[in-house]
C-alpha positions as CSV (number, residue, x, y, z in Angstrom):
1,X,-1.6,11.6,-17.7
2,X,-1.0,7.9,-18.7
3,X,0.5,5.5,-16.3
4,X,4.4,5.2,-16.7
5,X,5.9,2.0,-17.8
6,X,7.9,1.5,-14.3
7,X,4.6,1.2,-12.8
8,X,4.1,-2.4,-14.1
9,X,7.7,-3.3,-15.1
10,X,8.5,-5.3,-11.7
11,X,6.4,-7.1,-8.9
12,X,5.4,-4.9,-6.0
13,X,6.2,-6.0,-2.6
14,X,3.2,-5.6,-0.3
15,X,3.9,-3.7,2.7
16,X,7.4,-3.8,1.5
17,X,9.1,-7.2,1.8
18,X,8.2,-8.1,5.1
19,X,8.8,-11.6,6.9
20,X,7.7,-11.5,10.7
21,X,9.4,-14.8,11.3
22,X,12.7,-13.2,10.6
23,X,11.9,-10.0,12.6
24,X,11.1,-8.0,9.5
25,X,7.7,-6.4,10.0
26,X,5.5,-4.8,7.3
27,X,5.9,-1.2,6.5
28,X,9.1,-0.8,8.3
29,X,12.6,0.3,7.2
30,X,13.9,-3.4,7.5
31,X,11.1,-4.4,5.1
32,X,12.1,-1.5,2.6
33,X,15.5,-2.4,2.8
34,X,14.7,-6.3,2.1
35,X,12.8,-5.1,-0.8
36,X,15.5,-2.6,-2.2
37,X,18.1,-5.6,-1.9
38,X,16.0,-7.8,-4.3
39,X,15.1,-5.0,-6.7
40,X,11.2,-5.1,-6.1
41,X,9.0,-2.0,-6.4
42,X,7.7,-1.4,-2.9
43,X,3.9,-0.7,-1.7
44,X,3.2,0.9,1.7
45,X,0.4,2.4,3.5
46,X,0.4,6.1,5.0
47,X,-1.9,7.9,7.5
48,X,-1.8,11.1,9.5
49,X,-0.6,11.4,13.1
50,X,-2.6,13.6,15.4
51,X,-0.4,16.5,14.5
52,X,-0.8,16.2,10.8
53,X,2.3,14.2,9.7
54,X,2.2,11.3,7.2
55,X,3.3,8.2,8.7
56,X,4.1,4.7,7.3
57,X,1.6,2.5,9.0
58,X,-1.3,0.3,7.9
59,X,-3.7,-0.3,10.7
60,X,-6.3,2.2,12.2
61,X,-5.1,1.2,15.7
62,X,-1.8,0.4,17.2
63,X,-2.8,-3.1,18.9
64,X,-1.6,-5.5,16.3
65,X,1.8,-4.3,15.5
66,X,3.0,-2.3,18.5
67,X,3.3,-2.6,22.2
68,X,0.7,0.3,22.4
69,X,-3.2,0.4,22.0
70,X,-5.9,2.8,20.6
71,X,-6.2,4.7,17.4
72,X,-3.1,5.6,15.3
73,X,-4.4,9.0,14.4
74,X,-4.9,9.8,18.2
75,X,-1.1,10.2,18.8
76,X,1.5,12.7,17.7
77,X,4.6,12.0,15.6
78,X,6.7,12.3,18.6
79,X,4.5,9.9,20.6
80,X,4.4,7.3,17.4
81,X,8.3,7.5,17.2
82,X,8.2,6.4,21.0
83,X,6.4,3.3,20.5
84,X,8.1,0.0,20.3
85,X,6.9,-2.3,17.7
86,X,6.3,-5.9,18.2
87,X,9.2,-8.3,16.9
88,X,11.6,-5.6,15.6
89,X,13.8,-2.7,16.6
90,X,12.2,-0.4,13.9
91,X,10.1,2.6,14.7
92,X,7.4,4.0,12.7
93,X,8.7,6.0,9.7
94,X,7.5,9.2,8.4
95,X,6.6,9.5,4.6
96,X,9.8,11.9,4.2
97,X,12.0,9.2,5.9
98,X,10.6,6.7,3.6
99,X,11.5,8.9,0.5
100,X,15.1,9.3,1.8
101,X,15.6,5.7,2.4
102,X,14.5,4.7,-1.1
103,X,15.9,7.5,-3.0
104,X,14.3,6.9,-6.2
105,X,16.1,3.4,-6.7
106,X,12.8,1.5,-6.9
107,X,9.2,2.6,-7.7
108,X,6.9,3.3,-4.8
109,X,3.3,2.7,-4.5
110,X,1.9,4.4,-1.8
111,X,-1.7,4.0,-0.4
112,X,-3.5,6.7,1.3
113,X,-5.6,5.3,4.2
114,X,-9.1,6.8,4.6
115,X,-11.6,7.2,7.3
116,X,-14.4,7.5,4.4
117,X,-15.7,10.8,6.0
118,X,-14.5,13.4,3.1
119,X,-11.4,14.4,4.8
120,X,-8.6,14.8,2.3
121,X,-5.7,15.9,4.7
122,X,-3.9,12.9,4.0
123,X,-3.7,13.7,0.2
124,X,-2.5,17.3,1.0
125,X,0.0,16.4,3.2
126,X,1.2,13.4,0.8
127,X,1.4,16.0,-2.1
128,X,3.4,18.4,-0.1
129,X,5.9,15.9,1.0
130,X,6.3,14.5,-2.6
131,X,6.7,17.9,-4.1
132,X,10.4,17.7,-4.4
133,X,10.7,14.0,-4.7
134,X,12.4,13.0,-8.2
135,X,11.9,9.2,-7.9
136,X,9.2,7.1,-9.5
137,X,6.1,7.0,-7.2
138,X,2.2,6.8,-7.4
139,X,-0.5,7.3,-5.2
140,X,-3.6,5.3,-4.6
141,X,-6.6,4.8,-2.5
142,X,-9.8,2.8,-1.7
143,X,-11.5,6.3,-1.2
144,X,-12.5,8.1,-4.4
145,X,-12.5,11.4,-2.7
146,X,-8.6,11.0,-2.0
147,X,-8.1,9.7,-5.6
148,X,-9.9,12.9,-6.9
149,X,-7.9,15.1,-4.5
150,X,-4.7,13.8,-5.8
151,X,-5.7,14.4,-9.3
152,X,-6.2,18.2,-8.3
153,X,-3.2,18.6,-5.8
154,X,-0.6,16.8,-7.7
155,X,-1.8,15.8,-11.2
156,X,1.7,14.8,-12.3
157,X,1.8,12.1,-9.8
158,X,0.3,8.9,-11.2
159,X,-3.1,8.0,-9.1
160,X,-4.8,4.8,-8.8
161,X,-8.2,3.4,-7.3
162,X,-7.7,0.6,-5.2
163,X,-10.8,-1.6,-5.5
164,X,-12.8,-4.8,-5.1
165,X,-15.7,-6.2,-7.1
166,X,-18.1,-7.3,-4.4
167,X,-16.9,-5.4,-1.2
168,X,-18.5,-8.3,0.7
169,X,-16.2,-8.2,3.5
170,X,-17.7,-7.0,7.0
171,X,-15.0,-4.1,6.9
172,X,-17.2,-2.8,4.1
173,X,-20.3,-2.7,6.2
174,X,-19.9,1.4,6.6
175,X,-20.8,1.7,3.0
176,X,-24.2,1.6,1.5
177,X,-25.2,-1.0,-1.2
178,X,-25.3,1.8,-3.6
179,X,-21.9,3.0,-2.8
180,X,-20.4,-0.4,-3.0
181,X,-22.1,-1.1,-6.4
182,X,-20.9,2.2,-7.7
183,X,-17.2,1.6,-6.4
184,X,-17.0,-1.8,-7.8
185,X,-18.3,-0.7,-11.2
186,X,-16.3,2.3,-11.4
187,X,-19.2,4.8,-11.8
188,X,-17.1,7.6,-10.3
189,X,-14.4,6.9,-12.9
190,X,-14.8,10.5,-14.5
191,X,-14.3,12.3,-11.2
192,X,-11.2,10.3,-10.4
193,X,-9.7,10.0,-13.9
194,X,-7.2,7.2,-12.4
195,X,-4.0,6.4,-14.4
196,X,-4.2,2.7,-13.0
197,X,-6.3,0.3,-11.1
198,X,-5.2,-2.0,-8.0
199,X,-7.7,-4.7,-7.7
200,X,-8.4,-7.5,-5.2
201,X,-6.9,-10.7,-6.8
202,X,-9.8,-13.0,-5.6
203,X,-12.3,-10.7,-7.2
204,X,-11.0,-11.0,-10.6
205,X,-12.2,-11.0,-13.3
206,X,-14.3,-7.9,-13.2
207,X,-16.4,-6.8,-15.7
208,X,-15.9,-3.1,-15.2
209,X,-12.1,-3.5,-14.6
210,X,-11.9,-5.6,-18.0
211,X,-13.7,-3.1,-20.0
212,X,-11.6,-0.2,-18.8
213,X,-8.3,-2.3,-19.2
214,X,-9.4,-3.2,-22.8
215,X,-11.0,0.0,-24.0
216,X,-8.4,2.4,-22.5
217,X,-5.4,0.5,-21.8
218,X,-5.7,1.3,-18.1
219,X,-2.9,-1.1,-16.4
220,X,-4.1,-3.1,-13.2
221,X,-2.2,-4.4,-10.4
222,X,-3.4,-7.2,-8.6
223,X,-3.3,-7.6,-4.8
224,X,-2.6,-9.3,-2.6
225,X,-1.0,-12.3,-4.4
226,X,0.1,-15.0,-2.2
227,X,-0.7,-18.5,-3.9
228,X,0.1,-20.0,-7.2
229,X,-3.9,-19.9,-7.9
230,X,-3.5,-16.0,-7.2
231,X,-0.5,-15.8,-9.5
232,X,-2.5,-17.7,-12.2
233,X,-5.6,-15.1,-11.8
234,X,-3.3,-12.1,-11.9
235,X,-1.6,-13.4,-15.1
236,X,-4.9,-13.6,-16.9
237,X,-6.3,-10.5,-15.6
238,X,-3.6,-8.1,-14.2
239,X,-0.6,-6.5,-15.4
240,X,1.5,-6.8,-12.4
241,X,1.3,-8.3,-8.9
242,X,1.3,-6.7,-5.5
243,X,2.7,-9.6,-3.5
244,X,3.7,-11.1,-0.2
245,X,5.0,-14.3,1.2
246,X,7.3,-15.5,-1.7
247,X,9.8,-13.9,-4.0
248,X,8.5,-13.8,-7.6
249,X,11.2,-13.4,-10.6
250,X,11.6,-9.8,-11.1
251,X,10.3,-10.1,-14.7
252,X,7.1,-11.5,-13.2
253,X,3.7,-10.0,-14.5
């Protein structure tokens, strides 16, 4: 399928519209409500609890954002719900709770977090939860295996590949040079057949992304846009921004 018009129609709030100084923490209900109030599209992250529920949370461990420590995936949903988050009264949401809260009022772009081990359980659970959701929603991931899984499990849901060009941050040391080259140059494109790309703004322009955008019309979301320089890059090389730290005009591209 081709990417729907709503995917690039309005700026996308990164991890929802969070502002820690005001007690609005990323990926929480308060951040979602703030984005809804402004009319922004919303990007969030999901991963699995120990008992297989999709929860809205970015980090692999709990240390940065909560009063607990250790791997997020090691705790059940009930245990995660019992953890206090730092700086807010919010608790970790499930994907189903997020959908109920948004109710189709703005587009959602949901990133499937991965351990890059071939496990596609998060894609399976997301597809199951989303089966009855009527609002505008897209799924994306840094992991080509998960994007390919979405293609099989839920072909009607727009799917995107989240990517960089160089993959030179230490967090990518788990990948071989050959894998980083393949991902940065979209060599796995035929297996995923993404409907859009989400690209690191500071790695633009990318020859592979520019070629895909020019020859197929594949839309590009640019993340994470925080500065005027980022906005200028995104304006030249992308179709919409995933932003944080400022309030763009709703018509911003």
